[in-house]
N, C-alpha and C positions, 0 to 999 in steps of 0.2 A: 404893259402888253404881256399877255400870257401865251405861252407856247403849249400846244397840245402834245402831250407825250405820245410817242408812237404806240398804237394799240397792238397787242399781241395777235399774231395771225391765228385764225381759228384752226383747231385740230381737224385734220382731214377725216372725213367720215369713213368708217370701216365697212367694207363690203360684207354681205352675208357669209361668204366663205371664210373671211378672216375672223368674224365673230364665232363661227362654228369651230374654227381651229383653236381659238382661245378656250372655248368651253371644253373641247376635247383634251386640251393640255391640262386644264385644271382638274378634270375628273380622272385623268389617266393615272394609273398606278403602276410603278415599275414592279416587275416580278420579284418577289422577296427571295433572298438567298436561302438555301436550305443546307444546313451543315449536317443534318441527319438524313441519309438516304432512306432509312427505314420508315421515316415519318412522311416524307414527301409522296405526292401522288395519291392514288386510291388506298385507303386503309385496308390492311390485310384481312380484317374481319368481314369485309364486304366482298361480294362475288365479282369476278372479272368477266363474266359472261356478257356477250353483247345483248342477248335477249333474256329477260328475267321472267317471262311468262310463257305458259304453255296454253294450248287450246282449251284446257279444262278450267282456266282461271277466269273466263268470262270477259266482259267488256272493261272491267276495272275502272268504272267511272269515278269511284271515290278517290282513286289514285291521282287522276287529273285535278280534282278539286284540292287535294292536299298539296300537290306541287305548285298550284297556282298561288299558294300562300307562302311560298319560300321567301326568305329574306333576300333583298336585292343587293348584290355586291356593289360597294361604293356608296351606298346611301345609308344614313344612320340618323336616328332621332336621339342618340345618346347625349346625356349631359356630360360636360367635361369634368365636373367636380366629382372625384372618386368617393368623397365622403357621403354621397347620397345613394350609395349602392343599395342599401336595404329598402329605400323608399321609391324605387322605380322598377319597372318591369325588366326582367333579365333578357338581355339581347347579346347575341354572340356574332362577331363578324370575322375579325382576323385574330387568330389565337396562337399562342405558343404553349406547348405542353411541358409539364415537369413531373418527373416521377422519382421514386426511391427504389433502389434495389437492395432489399433487406435480407432476402432469403432466396433459395433456388438458384437456377443457372442464369447466365446472361440472356439466353433465349427466352426464358420465362419473363424477364424484365422487359425485353423487346416486344414480346407478344402482348404484355399488359399495356404498354404504351401505344401499340398499334390498335388495340381495342378501344383505348381512350380516343384515338384519332377517329375511329369509326363512329363513336358516340358523338364526337364534335361535328363530324360531317352530317350525321343524321339530324342534329339540332340546327343545321343550316349555316355552320361557320366554315371558314377557310383556314386550314391548318398550315401554318407557315414554318414551324420548326419545333423541335423538342429536345429536351435534355434528360438524362438519367444520372442520378448520383448514387454511388455505392456507400451506404451507411448501415450500421447495425440497427439504428432506430431513428425516428424523426427528431429533428431539433425541436425542443419544446417552445422556442420563441418564433422561429420562422419556417419550420418544417424542413427546409433545406439548410445546409450549412451556410455560414456567412459568405464564404468565398463563392459557393455555387449560386447563392442568391444574387450576388453582384454580377456573376456571369450571365445569369438569367436576365438581369436588368439591361445589360449590354445587348443581348439578343433582342429583347423587346424594342429597344431604341433603334437598332439597325434594321429590323424588319417592319417597323411601324405597326406592331400589334397593339390592340386595344384591350386584350384580355389574356390572362394566364389561367390555364386549367391545370389543377394539381391532381395527380392520379392517387387519390386517397381522400380521407375525410379530415378536414381541417377543423381545429378548435377555433373559437372566435379570436383568441389572442394570436394564434399562428397566422390566421388570415390577415389580421390587422398588421402584424409585424412584417409579413411578406409584402403587403401593399405599400407599406412605408418605404420599402427598398426599391421595388420595381416601378412604383408610381403609376400603375394601371390597375384596373379591376382584377381581383383574384377570386376565382370560384373553385370549388372542389368537385370531385367525381359525383357526389350525391346530388349537388345542386344541378349538375348537368343532366343527370338521369331524370330528375324531377321536371326539368324544363322540357325534355323530350316527351314525357308522359303527359304534360299539360298540353302540348301541341297535338298529340294524337288521340286524346280521349274524346269520344263521341257521345256515348250514352250518358244519361243523367246520373246514373250510379257511378260510372267511371269518372266523370268530372268531379263529383263529390269526393270520391276516394282520393283523387290526385290532389285536390285542394286541401284536404285534411292532411295529407302527407307533407305538402309544402308548408303549411302553417306550423306543423310539428317541428319541421326543420328550421323554420325562420325564428320561432319564439325565443330560443336561447341565444340567437345571434343578432338581435336588434342592438343597434348602437345609436347614440344621439350626439349631435353637435349644435352649438348655438342655441337657437330657439327650441330645439328638441329637448334641451335640458332645462329650460325655464319652467317655472311652476305657474299653475293657474291661480287666479285670485277671483273670488266671487264677489259680486255686488260692487260696493264702493271700496276702492283700495285705500287703506289707511297707511299710516307712517310705517307700520311694521310689515307691510306687504300683504296683509290678510284682509278679507272682506268682512262685512258685518256678521257678527256671530262666529267668525272663523276661529278655530282653536290653533291654527298653525298654517303653514304653507300647503297649498293644494298639490295634487299629483302632477308630475312632470308629463310632458307629451309622450315620452317613451313609456312611462308607466300606463298612460292612457292607451297607447298602441297595444301594449301587452294585454291589457284588460279586454280590449276589443277583439284581439286574436283569440283569447281563451273563450270569449262568448261565441265567436264564430265557430270555433272548433267544437264546442258543445252542441251547437245547432247542427253541424254537419254529422256528428256522431248519431244524433237523433234521426236525421234523414236517412243515413245509411242503415240504421237499425230498422227503420220503417220499411225500407226496400227489401230487407232480408227475407221476410215471410213469403213474398211472391216467388223468390228463387227456391225457397225451401218447399213451397207447395208444388212447384213443377217437379222437383226431385222426388217428393213424396208420391206424386202421381205415377212417376216412372217406376218407383219401387213397388207400389201397390199393384201395378200391372205387370210386375216382374220383368221389366224391359232392361236387359243388360246395358251398362254404360261403359264406354271406352273414352278415356281422356287422353288428348294429345298434349304432351308436355315436352319441354326441352329448352335448350339455350336459345337466346334471341337470334334470329336470322338463320336458324338451322333448317327451315323449310316446313314448319308446322302447318301454316295456312295453305301452302302449295300441296301438301299431302292431303289435307282435308278436301281441297278442291278436286284433286285427282280421284279420291275415293267416293265423293258424294256429289260432285258438280255444284258445290255450294256457291262458288263465285265470290268468295270473300276477298278482301283486299290483299294483294301480294306486292311487296316492295323490297328492293334490295337495300334495306336499311334496318337498323336495330330498333326493336320495339315498335314495329309497324302496326301490330295488332294488339290492342289492349282489352277490348270488350270480348267476352267469351261468346262463341258461336256454337250452337248445338244443332246437329243435323241427323236425320234418320238414315240408317244403312242396313243392309242385309248381307248375311253370309251366303256363300255360293249355294247352300242347300236350303235357303229361305228363312233362316232364323234372324229376326229383327233385333237391332241394337241401336244405341245412339252414339254419335261421335261428337266430342266437345273439344273445340280449339281453345286453348287457354293462353294467358299472358306469358311471354317468354321470360326466362330467368337470365341472370348475368352474374359474373363473379362479384362478390361483395355487394349483393343487392341491398339497397338501403333498408334498414330495419323499419323505417316509417312506411315504406311501400308494402312490405310483407304484412304489417299490421293493417294498413288501410285496405289492401286487396285480399284480406283473409276470407271475406265472403265469396270472392271470385275464385280463390284457390280451393275453396271447399268442393268445387266441381271435381278437382283432382282427388281430394281426400275421400269423396263418396263414390268414386268410380270402381268398377269391377276389374278393369284392366287399364294399365297405363302404357301408352305408346311413347317411349322415351326417344325422341328424335335427336340424332347426333349428326352434326356436320363433319363428315370424315375428310373434307377438303381443308378444314381449318388447321392451322399449325399446331394446336394443342387440344385435340379432341378429348383426351383423358382429363384435362383440366375442366373442360366443359361438363363432362359427365359428373365429376366430383362436385362442381358448383350446383348442378341441378339436384343431385341427391341430397345435398345439404339443405336446400329449401324444402324438398319433399319431406325431410325429417322434421322440419319446423312445423309443417302442417299435418303431421301424423299420417303420412301416406306411404311410408317405406314398406309397410306390410302388404301392399296391394301387388298382385302379379304384374310384372314389368316385361315388356317386349322392347328390346333396344333396336331401334330402327336406324341403321347406318345409311343416312341419306347423302345425296350428291356423289354417289359412287361413280358417276360418269366423268367427273372431273377430279377425282381423288387419286392419290398415289396408291397403286395396288399393294405396296408393302404396308402402308398405314392401314388399309382396309383389312389385310390379313392379320395384322397385329391386334386390331380390335376384335376380330372374329375369334382369335384365340383367347382374348381377355374376357369377352362377354359370351357366355354359353347360349343364352336365349336371345339370339339376334336374327335380324333379317337385313340383307343388303338391298337397297332400293335406290331409285332416282325418281323423285316426284316430277322432275321436268320431262324425262324421256319415257317414264312408265316402267322402267326396269325393276323387276322384283315385286310388282304389285300383286300378282297372282299368289306368290308365296306369302306375302304379308296378309292377304285376305284369308288364306288357309290357316295361318297361325292365329289370327284373331278368332276364327271360327273354332279352333281347338281350345282356346284359352277362356273365352267368355263362358259364364254359367249357362248351361243348356238344360232343356227339360229333362228331368231325371226320374219321374214317377212312371213306371211302366204299367200299362193297362191293356186288358183284352176286352174289346167292346163289341156289342151287337146293336147296331143302330137301325131302326125301322126305316123303310123307304120314305115314309111321310115325314121324317125328321131331317130333311136335307140341310137345315140350318146348323145341325150338329156337325155334319160332315164338313160344311164350309168353315166352321170354327176350328176344326182340326187341321185345316189347311193354312191357318194363320200362323203368326210367328211364335205363339205360345205352345205349339205342339210340333212333334215330328212323327210322321207316319212311317212305321217300319214295314208293315205288310197290310194289304187290303184285298178282300175277296168278297164278291157279290154272291149271296145265296138266296134261297127261296124266302126266308123269313127276314132278310135285311142284309146290311153290309157288315161284314166281320172285319175288325181292324185290330192290329197290334200297334200301339202308339206309345210315345214318350211325351208326357205333358208336365207342366209346372204344377206345384201343389195347389194353387188357387183354382185351377181348372179341373184338377182331379176330383175335388169335392162336388163340382157340378155334374160330373159324368158318372157318379156312382150308380144311378138308376139304369145305366146302359151296360153295366158289367156283365160279362158272360163267364160261366164257371165250368166250361167243358175242357 
């Protein structure tokens, strides 16, 4: 006789509310502790204004599209194996910052870490904490000292961070050594900036330039594990591991990756070189027509695009983020007395701008080098505006643009410390104090541009018959400036200033009285 063992009672079914509560508990994340008040909250390099746009910025439809692609907090497609860093797309979520204080003051080191926090926020990450170590030079093995690296590991474990961002450029061995200690992915400042550029590039040329810079950065940093280090064998594998006719082992996967990267880089350089003539042709047309050009340059997030929108109603994208605009935008403008010129918005600069980006974006930066006047936009509300000015002028020197007349535009004066504004006014003699958001100082800036750009310089005295009205119309264009005009019996008498190209066409109308 067999006895049936008692069956376990079935689990009670969960209500929808209980199921949702479990899901919420799994997805919930406790707020991470922040030991560094300077890093928590909004990064200091970003604006604290509630409204980042003015009526001159247009509908900003591109901004809504960009923000729709932001990474979603709490969701990740990351692999857990840190050894596959080089073979997956860079993704940032919850990050801890690490920097070295090697020179300057403590405020300089703090501003540098705040700027790194702003870069991380622009890339779509959440900054949890940050540390700074005082050292004369980086440790050759782990960048940070051994004690500080272990402290960083403890911070990563306590905050639940999945990435460490180092405020500097790491050698491959330094990154590998630091990853071995902190046990999470480690990237440097250069990789972070390249990631932002990859997110924001829109034009075909911009995407090619960013990809080239990324590959140049990646090439010396490839590493391999397991199958990545195994060698290929062609055809039938023999006892020695070689195929038929093989003289030895084939290339490893990492060698194959390096060859493919070099091939891709060569193709990108050819594509960028093929795009260069179109840009040069446009510049040549402006030079042939003697149209003055004004380039807007400056530190990232200084307000260059807002200034362009205010001056020309261009409607280009404006965002309270670093490197929001990468592709140059050229618009036509006029001085108050009717002299035409072009305004070009260029890519923003940053301290220690990666060399790969300077080289890749050289064709874009030529817009600055070929300009007649540079509007150097400075964010006077930033903690270190002098440092921004120095960083921008360093890049201008690299592209041979330091000889071009420069107007220093002290922007965001409506939210800046008046003492800082006055300090910069004393330091920079050729300056204009403005606010692109409120319109303060715009009339003064337009007058200064009008005084600085090349103007018609050939003075002529003309007598134009009444049946040659098209000549009078031409003299009212942006190539000429009418000083005096009088209507007589035999035609219209004019005293004008014209450009050299137009002067040759008007020789037949010269009067000698």
